[in-house]
N, C-alpha and C positions, 0 to 999 in steps of 0.2 A: 456871944452868951445862952444860951440852946433857952428855950422859953420866955424870950422877950419876943417883943419887937420896937426896929425906930425908924429913926427915919431923918431922909437928908432933905430939906426944905431950904430951897431958892426962889428965885426968879426963876421965868426959862432963857436961854440959849446960852447959859454961863457955867458950864460940863456937865452938868450934874450923868447926865449917862453918859461921859466918858472916864467919867470916876469910879461911876458904876462899874464898870467894866475889866477898873483896871481893879475893884477893890471884888469880883469874879473871881479877877484870872490870883491873884494873892488868894486867896480859903484853896481857889482850886486844887493850884499850886505845892500851898504849902511856905511857902517864898514871903520875905518879907520884901513888900518893893513898897511897899507906906509907909515904911514907920512901924510897922504892928506884928513883934511878933507874934505866932498861930505855933501847936502843940500840934497839929496834928493833919492833914488835908483834907480836905473839906469836900460833899457833893454837894454841890450848886446850880439847880435852875432861876433860870433869868426869865425872868415873863416883858417884854417891855411894850409897852399896850399903845404905846402911839407911831413907832419908828415903821419900816419894813423890816422882817427879815434878815435881807439882804443889807441894811444900814447897823443890823445891829451887831452881826456876827461881820462887817469891818470895821468899828469900834473896838470889839475882840479880839478884832488879828490883829490891828495896829497897834493893839497895847503889848500882844503879846510882841510883837516885833521889836517894840519898843525898850521891852523890860525879858530881850533876851532870852523867852519861851521857849521852848521846844516841842512837839506837840505833844512826847508821851508826862511833859509837866501839866497837862492839862484833858490827855484824853477820856474816855470813858465818865465827867467827875463832871462836866458844865451840858447841862442841857437850855438848847436856847427856846421861847418861844415869839410871838409877835402877837398884837392882838388884833391887824389888820389880819391876820389868818386863822386866830381863834380867840376871837374874846372874850373876857374873861366878868363877867356880870354877878359880884355876890349877893349883893342885895337891890333892891328897892322899896318908892316910898310906899307908902302908901295911906287911910290912911288912918289908920291909928299910930300912925310913925312908918319908921326900915323895916323891913321885911327882909328876916336873912333868905338868901332861897337856900334852904334846903340840900336841892339832889347836885347844886350846881358845888356846896361846897364840899358835905362830902363825898365827892367824881373828883378834885382836889384834894384834896385829905388823903383819902384813897391812892390817889398818883405819888404822892409824896414820902406815903408810906411804903408804895412798891421799887419807886425807885429807891429807897435809901437817902434820900434829900435831909440831905441839913440848913442848908437854909438858901431860905424859899424869899427872889427879891419883886416886884410888882414897880417897875421905872415904867412910867408914874403910875401913884396909884389915885385917883382921877375917881368924876364919874362919867359915867356915858354918856350922860348929854351936857354939856356949860351952858 
């Protein structure tokens, strides 16, 4: 569904990141991997803010093996980043309340447009400091 925000919420350590990897693969491959039919293949940007790049890639590779996806099912449609390599902070707290960091949001928006991203997945969507 375009122009909507959705959230997957649960306690830590129950498999949200693995589910998100499978959802991203379903979207890029256009295959019904999780009981949801897709009308087309999508371009997905998965940005994991907690795990190292290698860990996110391992989860994606494991899910791809499980669902018997070939490289051509994924190539050129899945973009993956790690918050450890490239933090994503789009707002900060000021006296007046939350303030959007316009240069970051504008750069993110431009990148989504340039890459023709259909779905941006941020895992997990957390505060910068806990």
